[in-house]
GUMIBA-261558 format. One record per residue: x, y, z of N, C-alpha, C, O in turn; residue in three letters. Coordinates in nm, 3 decimals. Example, Ala and Ser with C-alpha at 12.3 -4.5 7.8 and 13.67 -1.06 7.14 Angstrom:
# residues 2
(rec (1.319; -0.569; 0.780); (1.230; -0.450; 0.780); (1.320; -0.330; 0.780); (1.424; -0.332; 0.846); Ala)
(rec (1.285; -0.225; 0.708); (1.367; -0.106; 0.714); (1.290; 0.003; 0.787); (1.341; 0.114; 0.804); Ser)
# end
This chain:
# residues 84
(rec (18.628; 5.980; 5.843); (18.492; 5.975; 5.891); (18.485; 6.047; 6.026); (18.574; 6.034; 6.110); Met)
(rec (18.381; 6.120; 6.044); (18.365; 6.204; 6.162); (18.242; 6.158; 6.242); (18.140; 6.120; 6.184); Asp)
(rec (18.253; 6.161; 6.372); (18.141; 6.121; 6.458); (18.021; 6.213; 6.436); (17.907; 6.169; 6.450); Ile)
(rec (18.045; 6.338; 6.402); (17.934; 6.432; 6.378); (17.850; 6.389; 6.259); (17.728; 6.405; 6.259); Asn)
(rec (17.916; 6.336; 6.156); (17.843; 6.286; 6.039); (17.756; 6.167; 6.079); (17.640; 6.157; 6.039); Val)
(rec (17.813; 6.078; 6.157); (17.740; 5.960; 6.203); (17.622; 6.003; 6.291); (17.512; 5.948; 6.279); Ile)
(rec (17.645; 6.100; 6.379); (17.537; 6.150; 6.464); (17.423; 6.209; 6.382); (17.306; 6.191; 6.416); Asn)
(rec (17.456; 6.279; 6.275); (17.350; 6.337; 6.192); (17.270; 6.227; 6.121); (17.149; 6.241; 6.103); Ser)
(rec (17.337; 6.119; 6.083); (17.265; 6.007; 6.022); (17.175; 5.937; 6.125); (17.063; 5.896; 6.092); Leu)
(rec (17.223; 5.925; 6.248); (17.140; 5.868; 6.354); (17.020; 5.958; 6.382); (16.909; 5.909; 6.404); Leu)
(rec (17.042; 6.089; 6.380); (16.932; 6.183; 6.399); (16.827; 6.170; 6.289); (16.707; 6.176; 6.314); Asp)
(rec (16.875; 6.150; 6.167); (16.783; 6.137; 6.053); (16.689; 6.019; 6.074); (16.569; 6.029; 6.047); Glu)
(rec (16.742; 5.907; 6.121); (16.658; 5.789; 6.145); (16.567; 5.813; 6.265); (16.449; 5.777; 6.262); Ile)
(rec (16.620; 5.874; 6.370); (16.541; 5.894; 6.491); (16.427; 5.995; 6.471); (16.333; 5.997; 6.550); Ser)
(rec (16.436; 6.077; 6.368); (16.330; 6.175; 6.341); (16.233; 6.129; 6.232); (16.138; 6.199; 6.200); Gln)
(rec (16.258; 6.011; 6.177); (16.172; 5.957; 6.072); (16.050; 5.892; 6.136); (16.063; 5.792; 6.206); Asp)
(rec (15.933; 5.947; 6.113); (15.810; 5.900; 6.176); (15.760; 5.767; 6.118); (15.667; 5.707; 6.173); Arg)
(rec (15.819; 5.720; 6.007); (15.780; 5.591; 5.953); (15.854; 5.476; 6.021); (15.823; 5.359; 5.999); Thr)
(rec (15.954; 5.510; 6.103); (16.032; 5.411; 6.177); (15.965; 5.389; 6.312); (15.927; 5.486; 6.378); Val)
(rec (15.949; 5.263; 6.355); (15.887; 5.236; 6.485); (15.960; 5.307; 6.600); (16.081; 5.330; 6.595); Pro)
(rec (15.884; 5.340; 6.702); (15.937; 5.419; 6.814); (16.053; 5.350; 6.886); (16.148; 5.418; 6.926); Lys)
(rec (16.048; 5.219; 6.902); (16.156; 5.151; 6.972); (16.289; 5.162; 6.896); (16.396; 5.166; 6.956); Asn)
(rec (16.281; 5.167; 6.765); (16.401; 5.181; 6.684); (16.452; 5.324; 6.690); (16.573; 5.347; 6.698); Ile)
(rec (16.362; 5.421; 6.687); (16.403; 5.562; 6.701); (16.469; 5.584; 6.836); (16.569; 5.656; 6.846); Arg)
(rec (16.415; 5.521; 6.940); (16.474; 5.533; 7.073); (16.613; 5.470; 7.076); (16.704; 5.524; 7.139); Thr)
(rec (16.630; 5.358; 7.009); (16.761; 5.293; 7.002); (16.863; 5.383; 6.932); (16.981; 5.382; 6.967); Ala)
(rec (16.818; 5.459; 6.832); (16.908; 5.552; 6.763); (16.958; 5.659; 6.861); (17.074; 5.699; 6.857); Met)
(rec (16.868; 5.704; 6.948); (16.906; 5.803; 7.050); (17.007; 5.743; 7.149); (17.099; 5.811; 7.193); Glu)
(rec (16.986; 5.616; 7.183); (17.079; 5.549; 7.275); (17.216; 5.532; 7.210); (17.319; 5.549; 7.275); His)
(rec (17.219; 5.497; 7.081); (17.346; 5.483; 7.010); (17.419; 5.616; 7.004); (17.540; 5.623; 7.023); Ala)
(rec (17.344; 5.722; 6.978); (17.404; 5.856; 6.974); (17.459; 5.894; 7.111); (17.568; 5.951; 7.122); Lys)
(rec (17.383; 5.864; 7.216); (17.430; 5.894; 7.352); (17.556; 5.816; 7.385); (17.646; 5.867; 7.452); Ala)
(rec (17.564; 5.693; 7.337); (17.684; 5.613; 7.359); (17.805; 5.678; 7.293); (17.914; 5.681; 7.351); Ser)
(rec (17.786; 5.729; 7.173); (17.897; 5.794; 7.102); (17.940; 5.925; 7.168); (18.057; 5.962; 7.162); Leu)
(rec (17.847; 5.993; 7.230); (17.876; 6.124; 7.287); (17.923; 6.117; 7.433); (17.956; 6.220; 7.491); Met)
(rec (17.926; 5.999; 7.492); (17.967; 5.982; 7.631); (18.118; 6.003; 7.642); (18.195; 5.912; 7.612); Asn)
(rec (18.159; 6.119; 7.685); (18.302; 6.152; 7.689); (18.375; 6.091; 7.807); (18.497; 6.106; 7.819); Thr)
(rec (18.304; 6.021; 7.894); (18.368; 5.958; 8.010); (18.436; 5.826; 7.973); (18.512; 5.770; 8.051); Lys)
(rec (18.408; 5.777; 7.852); (18.465; 5.650; 7.807); (18.561; 5.674; 7.691); (18.555; 5.778; 7.624); Gln)
(rec (18.647; 5.577; 7.668); (18.737; 5.583; 7.554); (18.656; 5.571; 7.425); (18.546; 5.516; 7.424); Glu)
(rec (18.712; 5.623; 7.317); (18.642; 5.624; 7.188); (18.608; 5.483; 7.140); (18.500; 5.461; 7.085); Ile)
(rec (18.698; 5.387; 7.161); (18.672; 5.250; 7.116); (18.553; 5.190; 7.190); (18.472; 5.118; 7.131); Ala)
(rec (18.543; 5.217; 7.319); (18.431; 5.166; 7.399); (18.300; 5.230; 7.352); (18.198; 5.162; 7.342); Val)
(rec (18.304; 5.360; 7.325); (18.183; 5.430; 7.279); (18.137; 5.376; 7.144); (18.018; 5.353; 7.122); Arg)
(rec (18.233; 5.355; 7.054); (18.199; 5.305; 6.920); (18.142; 5.164; 6.929); (18.041; 5.134; 6.866); Ile)
(rec (18.206; 5.078; 7.007); (18.158; 4.940; 7.020); (18.020; 4.934; 7.086); (17.939; 4.848; 7.051); Asn)
(rec (17.994; 5.024; 7.180); (17.861; 5.030; 7.240); (17.754; 5.067; 7.138); (17.646; 5.009; 7.135); Gly)
(rec (17.786; 5.165; 7.054); (17.691; 5.207; 6.950); (17.670; 5.097; 6.847); (17.558; 5.074; 6.803); Ala)
(rec (17.777; 5.029; 6.809); (17.766; 4.918; 6.713); (17.677; 4.808; 6.770); (17.594; 4.752; 6.698); Ile)
(rec (17.694; 4.778; 6.896); (17.612; 4.674; 6.960); (17.464; 4.710; 6.955); (17.380; 4.626; 6.922); Ser)
(rec (17.433; 4.833; 6.988); (17.293; 4.879; 6.984); (17.237; 4.870; 6.842); (17.126; 4.823; 6.821); Ile)
(rec (17.315; 4.916; 6.746); (17.269; 4.917; 6.607); (17.254; 4.777; 6.550); (17.161; 4.750; 6.473); Leu)
(rec (17.345; 4.686; 6.586); (17.332; 4.546; 6.540); (17.203; 4.483; 6.591); (17.134; 4.412; 6.518); Asp)
(rec (17.172; 4.509; 6.716); (17.051; 4.454; 6.774); (16.926; 4.508; 6.703); (16.833; 4.432; 6.675); Glu)
(rec (16.925; 4.636; 6.674); (16.810; 4.700; 6.609); (16.797; 4.655; 6.464); (16.685; 4.642; 6.413); Val)
(rec (16.908; 4.633; 6.396); (16.904; 4.593; 6.255); (16.833; 4.460; 6.236); (16.785; 4.431; 6.126); Ala)
(rec (16.827; 4.379; 6.340); (16.761; 4.248; 6.331); (16.613; 4.253; 6.367); (16.545; 4.151; 6.363); Asn)
(rec (16.563; 4.370; 6.401); (16.421; 4.385; 6.435); (16.336; 4.364; 6.309); (16.361; 4.428; 6.208); Asp)
(rec (16.238; 4.274; 6.315); (16.156; 4.247; 6.196); (16.064; 4.364; 6.156); (16.012; 4.366; 6.045); Pro)
(rec (16.043; 4.459; 6.246); (15.952; 4.570; 6.216); (16.021; 4.689; 6.150); (15.954; 4.786; 6.113); Asn)
(rec (16.151; 4.683; 6.134); (16.223; 4.798; 6.078); (16.203; 4.804; 5.927); (16.208; 4.701; 5.860); Ile)
(rec (16.179; 4.923; 5.873); (16.168; 4.936; 5.727); (16.301; 4.900; 5.660); (16.408; 4.921; 5.716); Pro)
(rec (16.292; 4.846; 5.541); (16.411; 4.800; 5.469); (16.511; 4.913; 5.449); (16.631; 4.892; 5.468); Val)
(rec (16.466; 5.030; 5.411); (16.558; 5.141; 5.385); (16.628; 5.185; 5.514); (16.744; 5.228; 5.509); Tyr)
(rec (16.560; 5.175; 5.627); (16.622; 5.211; 5.755); (16.726; 5.108; 5.794); (16.831; 5.142; 5.850); Ser)
(rec (16.697; 4.982; 5.767); (16.795; 4.876; 5.796); (16.922; 4.900; 5.715); (17.033; 4.885; 5.767); Arg)
(rec (16.907; 4.938; 5.589); (17.023; 4.967; 5.505); (17.101; 5.085; 5.560); (17.224; 5.082; 5.561); Thr)
(rec (17.033; 5.188; 5.605); (17.100; 5.304; 5.665); (17.178; 5.261; 5.789); (17.291; 5.306; 5.810); Gln)
(rec (17.118; 5.177; 5.871); (17.185; 5.131; 5.993); (17.309; 5.050; 5.958); (17.413; 5.067; 6.022); Ile)
(rec (17.301; 4.964; 5.859); (17.419; 4.887; 5.819); (17.530; 4.979; 5.770); (17.648; 4.955; 5.796); Trp)
(rec (17.493; 5.084; 5.698); (17.592; 5.181; 5.652); (17.658; 5.252; 5.771); (17.780; 5.273; 5.772); Asn)
(rec (17.579; 5.288; 5.869); (17.633; 5.355; 5.988); (17.727; 5.261; 6.063); (17.833; 5.303; 6.109); Ile)
(rec (17.689; 5.134; 6.074); (17.775; 5.035; 6.141); (17.909; 5.024; 6.067); (18.014; 5.017; 6.130); Val)
(rec (17.904; 5.023; 5.935); (18.027; 5.017; 5.856); (18.115; 5.138; 5.882); (18.236; 5.126; 5.897); Ser)
(rec (18.054; 5.256; 5.888); (18.130; 5.378; 5.917); (18.193; 5.372; 6.056); (18.308; 5.412; 6.074); Met)
(rec (18.118; 5.321; 6.152); (18.170; 5.309; 6.288); (18.285; 5.210; 6.295); (18.382; 5.233; 6.368); Leu)
(rec (18.276; 5.101; 6.221); (18.384; 5.004; 6.220); (18.511; 5.063; 6.160); (18.621; 5.037; 6.210); Glu)
(rec (18.499; 5.143; 6.055); (18.614; 5.211; 5.997); (18.674; 5.309; 6.098); (18.795; 5.317; 6.115); Val)
(rec (18.587; 5.383; 6.162); (18.632; 5.479; 6.263); (18.703; 5.409; 6.379); (18.801; 5.459; 6.433); Leu)
(rec (18.652; 5.294; 6.417); (18.712; 5.215; 6.524); (18.852; 5.167; 6.485); (18.944; 5.168; 6.567); Asn)
(rec (18.867; 5.125; 6.361); (18.999; 5.081; 6.313); (19.099; 5.196; 6.315); (19.215; 5.177; 6.351); Glu)
(rec (19.055; 5.314; 6.277); (19.144; 5.431; 6.275); (19.182; 5.475; 6.415); (19.290; 5.531; 6.435); Lys)
(rec (19.095; 5.451; 6.513); (19.123; 5.498; 6.649); (19.219; 5.408; 6.724); (19.270; 5.446; 6.830); Ser)
(rec (19.245; 5.291; 6.670); (19.334; 5.197; 6.742); (19.477; 5.215; 6.705); (19.564; 5.143; 6.757); Gln)
# end
């Protein structure tokens, strides 16, 4: 799994106009967390997972977007395991 693939999935959600703005903004924050080269990869991944977990519980998120977020979290968890 590659961070670039995950970033493209985050971009897809952040550009979807049917998703509420606060959730699109959170996708940008998760992507920024992953791209922050000043931190170790595990810290960046855990920061993104934290943001995505919080957003996945938002009652205003469309069901299909919630499923996409859960898939991204799963990918990040696999990537985190490989990085250790």
